[in-house]
N, C-alpha and C positions, 0 to 999 in steps of 0.2 A: 527742252527734252532732247536727250541725245538719241542717236539712231538705235542703240542697243535697247534702251528703255522702250522706244516705239515698237521695236520688233517683239520684245517680251509681251507687251500689252496686246499686240495683234495676235500673237500665238495663243494667249489666254482666251481671247474672244472668238477667234475664227479657227476652227479645228484644222482646216487644210493647210494652215501655216505652221503646224507643229514642228516640222523638220526642215525649215527653210533658213536661208541667210539673206542678206540684203541684195545679193546679186542673182538670186534665183529667178529665172524667167517665170512669169505668172502662167504662161500657156503650157508650161511643163507640169503644172500641178494637176493631179487627178482631182476632179471636182471644181476646177475653176470654171464656173458657169454663172448664170444669172442669179442664182441663190447666193453664191459666194460674193458676188458684187453687192447684193443687198446687205449682206452681213458686214461687208467693209464700210458701206455707207452708214449703217447703224453704229458701227464702232467709232467712226469719226464724229458722229453727232453726239454719242453718249460720252466718250472719253474726252473729247477736245472741244465740243460745242461748235464744230465746223461742219457746214453743209457742203457736201461734194455730190456731184451728179453721177449717175451711172455712166454717162459718156466720159467723164473725167477718169473714173476708175478703170473703165475698159480700155482707155487710151494708154494706160500704164503698161510697161513692158516687164519691169522687174519690181521686186518688193521695194527697192530704194525709190522707184518712181512714185510709189504710194506715199512714202514719207515726204516727198517733194510737194505733195498736195497740201500739206500743212502750211499755214502762213508762217513767216519767219518768227513771229512772236510765240508760236506754239511749238516749233521744231527745235 
C-alpha cells in the first residue's frame, strides 16, 4: 500500500483526518484525544489486521508516523 492510499483510507474512517497530509502534526488536530486514538487503533485492526497499542499511536508525531506502524508487508 502506498502512502496516499493509506491516507485516503484513514480519512474515510477517522473524521479528524479529513484535511491532513502526511506531514501534519497530530497534536495540531482539533480532536486528537483518547477517542481519536481508539479510532486509529480500530482502523488498523479493521483495514489491515494489525494490532497497535494506544502507546504506539500516542508516540506518533505526524500522520506519516502512523503509516510507519504498519509492517513492511502491509505498507
